[in-house]
PyMOL commands that place a pseudoatom at each C-alpha (Angstrom):
pseudoatom trace, name=CA, resn=ASN, resi=1, chain=A, elem=C, hetatm=0, pos=[9.097, -110.083, 37.067]
pseudoatom trace, name=CA, resn=VAL, resi=2, chain=A, elem=C, hetatm=0, pos=[9.874, -110.986, 33.674]
pseudoatom trace, name=CA, resn=ILE, resi=3, chain=A, elem=C, hetatm=0, pos=[10.991, -114.333, 32.488]
pseudoatom trace, name=CA, resn=ARG, resi=4, chain=A, elem=C, hetatm=0, pos=[12.637, -114.745, 28.815]
pseudoatom trace, name=CA, resn=ALA, resi=5, chain=A, elem=C, hetatm=0, pos=[13.103, -118.005, 27.599]
pseudoatom trace, name=CA, resn=VAL, resi=6, chain=A, elem=C, hetatm=0, pos=[15.566, -118.803, 24.852]
pseudoatom trace, name=CA, resn=GLU, resi=7, chain=A, elem=C, hetatm=0, pos=[16.702, -121.682, 23.159]
pseudoatom trace, name=CA, resn=GLY, resi=8, chain=A, elem=C, hetatm=0, pos=[20.173, -121.574, 22.325]
pseudoatom trace, name=CA, resn=ASN, resi=9, chain=A, elem=C, hetatm=0, pos=[22.983, -124.184, 21.095]
pseudoatom trace, name=CA, resn=LEU, resi=10, chain=A, elem=C, hetatm=0, pos=[26.696, -122.840, 21.821]
pseudoatom trace, name=CA, resn=LEU, resi=11, chain=A, elem=C, hetatm=0, pos=[28.063, -124.427, 18.755]
pseudoatom trace, name=CA, resn=GLU, resi=12, chain=A, elem=C, hetatm=0, pos=[25.808, -122.217, 16.831]
pseudoatom trace, name=CA, resn=SER, resi=13, chain=A, elem=C, hetatm=0, pos=[25.745, -118.995, 18.861]
pseudoatom trace, name=CA, resn=THR, resi=14, chain=A, elem=C, hetatm=0, pos=[28.087, -117.274, 21.467]
pseudoatom trace, name=CA, resn=ASP, resi=15, chain=A, elem=C, hetatm=0, pos=[25.661, -114.193, 22.001]
pseudoatom trace, name=CA, resn=GLY, resi=16, chain=A, elem=C, hetatm=0, pos=[23.805, -113.690, 25.114]
pseudoatom trace, name=CA, resn=VAL, resi=17, chain=A, elem=C, hetatm=0, pos=[24.130, -114.132, 28.865]
pseudoatom trace, name=CA, resn=CYS, resi=18, chain=A, elem=C, hetatm=0, pos=[21.780, -115.249, 31.084]
pseudoatom trace, name=CA, resn=GLU, resi=19, chain=A, elem=C, hetatm=0, pos=[20.727, -115.970, 34.890]
pseudoatom trace, name=CA, resn=VAL, resi=20, chain=A, elem=C, hetatm=0, pos=[19.894, -119.627, 34.446]
pseudoatom trace, name=CA, resn=CYS, resi=21, chain=A, elem=C, hetatm=0, pos=[21.028, -122.526, 31.958]
pseudoatom trace, name=CA, resn=VAL, resi=22, chain=A, elem=C, hetatm=0, pos=[19.394, -125.482, 31.516]
pseudoatom trace, name=CA, resn=ALA, resi=23, chain=A, elem=C, hetatm=0, pos=[20.905, -128.484, 29.741]
pseudoatom trace, name=CA, resn=ASN, resi=24, chain=A, elem=C, hetatm=0, pos=[19.818, -132.024, 29.404]
pseudoatom trace, name=CA, resn=ILE, resi=25, chain=A, elem=C, hetatm=0, pos=[22.764, -133.910, 27.500]
pseudoatom trace, name=CA, resn=ILE, resi=26, chain=A, elem=C, hetatm=0, pos=[24.748, -136.295, 28.183]
pseudoatom trace, name=CA, resn=ALA, resi=27, chain=A, elem=C, hetatm=0, pos=[28.043, -136.290, 30.553]
pseudoatom trace, name=CA, resn=ASP, resi=28, chain=A, elem=C, hetatm=0, pos=[30.861, -136.014, 27.795]
pseudoatom trace, name=CA, resn=VAL, resi=29, chain=A, elem=C, hetatm=0, pos=[28.781, -132.831, 26.176]
pseudoatom trace, name=CA, resn=ILE, resi=30, chain=A, elem=C, hetatm=0, pos=[28.498, -131.209, 29.620]
pseudoatom trace, name=CA, resn=CYS, resi=31, chain=A, elem=C, hetatm=0, pos=[32.030, -131.576, 30.590]
pseudoatom trace, name=CA, resn=MET, resi=32, chain=A, elem=C, hetatm=0, pos=[32.929, -130.332, 27.371]
pseudoatom trace, name=CA, resn=PHE, resi=33, chain=A, elem=C, hetatm=0, pos=[31.142, -127.211, 27.480]
pseudoatom trace, name=CA, resn=ALA, resi=34, chain=A, elem=C, hetatm=0, pos=[31.723, -126.451, 31.305]
pseudoatom trace, name=CA, resn=LYS, resi=35, chain=A, elem=C, hetatm=0, pos=[34.176, -123.910, 30.022]
pseudoatom trace, name=CA, resn=PRO, resi=36, chain=A, elem=C, hetatm=0, pos=[33.008, -122.031, 27.081]
pseudoatom trace, name=CA, resn=LEU, resi=37, chain=A, elem=C, hetatm=0, pos=[29.403, -122.151, 29.169]
pseudoatom trace, name=CA, resn=ILE, resi=38, chain=A, elem=C, hetatm=0, pos=[30.789, -119.636, 31.712]
pseudoatom trace, name=CA, resn=PRO, resi=39, chain=A, elem=C, hetatm=0, pos=[30.945, -116.227, 30.121]
pseudoatom trace, name=CA, resn=HIS, resi=40, chain=A, elem=C, hetatm=0, pos=[27.009, -117.021, 29.168]
pseudoatom trace, name=CA, resn=ILE, resi=41, chain=A, elem=C, hetatm=0, pos=[26.317, -116.970, 32.638]
pseudoatom trace, name=CA, resn=VAL, resi=42, chain=A, elem=C, hetatm=0, pos=[25.879, -114.045, 35.452]
pseudoatom trace, name=CA, resn=GLU, resi=43, chain=A, elem=C, hetatm=0, pos=[28.014, -114.150, 38.419]
pseudoatom trace, name=CA, resn=GLY, resi=44, chain=A, elem=C, hetatm=0, pos=[25.680, -116.073, 40.899]
pseudoatom trace, name=CA, resn=GLY, resi=45, chain=A, elem=C, hetatm=0, pos=[23.703, -117.575, 38.074]
pseudoatom trace, name=CA, resn=LEU, resi=46, chain=A, elem=C, hetatm=0, pos=[22.549, -120.944, 38.192]
pseudoatom trace, name=CA, resn=PHE, resi=47, chain=A, elem=C, hetatm=0, pos=[23.604, -123.706, 35.316]
pseudoatom trace, name=CA, resn=ILE, resi=48, chain=A, elem=C, hetatm=0, pos=[21.051, -126.968, 35.746]
pseudoatom trace, name=CA, resn=CYS, resi=49, chain=A, elem=C, hetatm=0, pos=[22.066, -130.163, 33.870]
pseudoatom trace, name=CA, resn=SER, resi=50, chain=A, elem=C, hetatm=0, pos=[20.670, -133.527, 33.557]
pseudoatom trace, name=CA, resn=GLY, resi=51, chain=A, elem=C, hetatm=0, pos=[20.859, -136.364, 31.250]
pseudoatom trace, name=CA, resn=ILE, resi=52, chain=A, elem=C, hetatm=0, pos=[24.018, -137.462, 33.414]
pseudoatom trace, name=CA, resn=ILE, resi=53, chain=A, elem=C, hetatm=0, pos=[24.317, -141.479, 34.195]
pseudoatom trace, name=CA, resn=ASP, resi=54, chain=A, elem=C, hetatm=0, pos=[24.857, -141.959, 37.802]
pseudoatom trace, name=CA, resn=THR, resi=55, chain=A, elem=C, hetatm=0, pos=[27.994, -143.512, 37.177]
pseudoatom trace, name=CA, resn=ARG, resi=56, chain=A, elem=C, hetatm=0, pos=[29.355, -140.570, 35.314]
pseudoatom trace, name=CA, resn=ALA, resi=57, chain=A, elem=C, hetatm=0, pos=[28.435, -137.718, 37.528]
pseudoatom trace, name=CA, resn=HIS, resi=58, chain=A, elem=C, hetatm=0, pos=[31.475, -137.252, 39.463]
pseudoatom trace, name=CA, resn=GLU, resi=59, chain=A, elem=C, hetatm=0, pos=[33.023, -136.138, 36.391]
pseudoatom trace, name=CA, resn=VAL, resi=60, chain=A, elem=C, hetatm=0, pos=[30.595, -133.494, 35.389]
pseudoatom trace, name=CA, resn=GLU, resi=61, chain=A, elem=C, hetatm=0, pos=[30.649, -132.198, 39.207]
pseudoatom trace, name=CA, resn=ALA, resi=62, chain=A, elem=C, hetatm=0, pos=[34.537, -132.054, 38.578]
pseudoatom trace, name=CA, resn=ALA, resi=63, chain=A, elem=C, hetatm=0, pos=[34.333, -130.322, 35.271]
pseudoatom trace, name=CA, resn=LEU, resi=64, chain=A, elem=C, hetatm=0, pos=[31.925, -127.720, 36.572]
pseudoatom trace, name=CA, resn=LYS, resi=65, chain=A, elem=C, hetatm=0, pos=[34.213, -127.124, 39.857]
pseudoatom trace, name=CA, resn=LYS, resi=66, chain=A, elem=C, hetatm=0, pos=[37.333, -126.970, 37.883]
pseudoatom trace, name=CA, resn=ASN, resi=67, chain=A, elem=C, hetatm=0, pos=[35.288, -124.075, 35.414]
pseudoatom trace, name=CA, resn=GLY, resi=68, chain=A, elem=C, hetatm=0, pos=[34.322, -121.823, 38.310]
pseudoatom trace, name=CA, resn=LEU, resi=69, chain=A, elem=C, hetatm=0, pos=[30.814, -123.558, 39.404]
pseudoatom trace, name=CA, resn=THR, resi=70, chain=A, elem=C, hetatm=0, pos=[29.984, -125.041, 42.745]
pseudoatom trace, name=CA, resn=VAL, resi=71, chain=A, elem=C, hetatm=0, pos=[27.187, -127.719, 42.676]
pseudoatom trace, name=CA, resn=THR, resi=72, chain=A, elem=C, hetatm=0, pos=[24.488, -126.776, 45.314]
pseudoatom trace, name=CA, resn=ARG, resi=73, chain=A, elem=C, hetatm=0, pos=[21.919, -129.398, 44.631]
pseudoatom trace, name=CA, resn=LYS, resi=74, chain=A, elem=C, hetatm=0, pos=[21.957, -132.889, 43.166]
pseudoatom trace, name=CA, resn=ARG, resi=75, chain=A, elem=C, hetatm=0, pos=[19.008, -135.155, 42.644]
pseudoatom trace, name=CA, resn=GLU, resi=76, chain=A, elem=C, hetatm=0, pos=[19.329, -138.789, 41.464]
pseudoatom trace, name=CA, resn=LYS, resi=77, chain=A, elem=C, hetatm=0, pos=[16.586, -141.112, 40.241]
pseudoatom trace, name=CA, resn=ASN, resi=78, chain=A, elem=C, hetatm=0, pos=[16.372, -144.354, 38.709]
pseudoatom trace, name=CA, resn=GLY, resi=79, chain=A, elem=C, hetatm=0, pos=[20.240, -144.041, 37.483]
pseudoatom trace, name=CA, resn=TRP, resi=80, chain=A, elem=C, hetatm=0, pos=[20.104, -140.797, 36.261]
pseudoatom trace, name=CA, resn=VAL, resi=81, chain=A, elem=C, hetatm=0, pos=[21.277, -137.355, 37.814]
pseudoatom trace, name=CA, resn=ALA, resi=82, chain=A, elem=C, hetatm=0, pos=[20.671, -133.653, 37.668]
pseudoatom trace, name=CA, resn=LEU, resi=83, chain=A, elem=C, hetatm=0, pos=[22.863, -131.054, 39.102]
pseudoatom trace, name=CA, resn=GLU, resi=84, chain=A, elem=C, hetatm=0, pos=[22.307, -127.672, 40.102]
pseudoatom trace, name=CA, resn=ALA, resi=85, chain=A, elem=C, hetatm=0, pos=[25.396, -125.425, 39.913]
pseudoatom trace, name=CA, resn=LYS, resi=86, chain=A, elem=C, hetatm=0, pos=[26.138, -121.822, 40.893]
pseudoatom trace, name=CA, resn=LEU, resi=87, chain=A, elem=C, hetatm=0, pos=[28.635, -119.554, 39.204]
pseudoatom trace, name=CA, resn=THR, resi=88, chain=A, elem=C, hetatm=0, pos=[30.962, -117.686, 41.253]
pseudoatom trace, name=CA, resn=LYS, resi=89, chain=A, elem=C, hetatm=0, pos=[33.375, -115.529, 39.291]
for i in range(1, 89): cmd.bond("trace and resi %d" % i, "trace and resi %d" % (i + 1))
show_as sticks, trace
zoom trace
């Protein structure tokens, strides 16, 4: 019944755990942070990422999968991709 939104940056703070994490950044950064992100998402939680150029989406999907996230939804529009992934620890 309560939603709490917190702006965060893994480069500045490593505290906190969430049910949903959202990032709108380029593919390289998403791939780089896929592993360090995992301790900050509860089991069954979601990571929603966008800002991914369509030609790099497969790389992001692979990085998410490698780190325990399962892509549950993929949306594409005008050459850009957004992914929804679920964490299963």
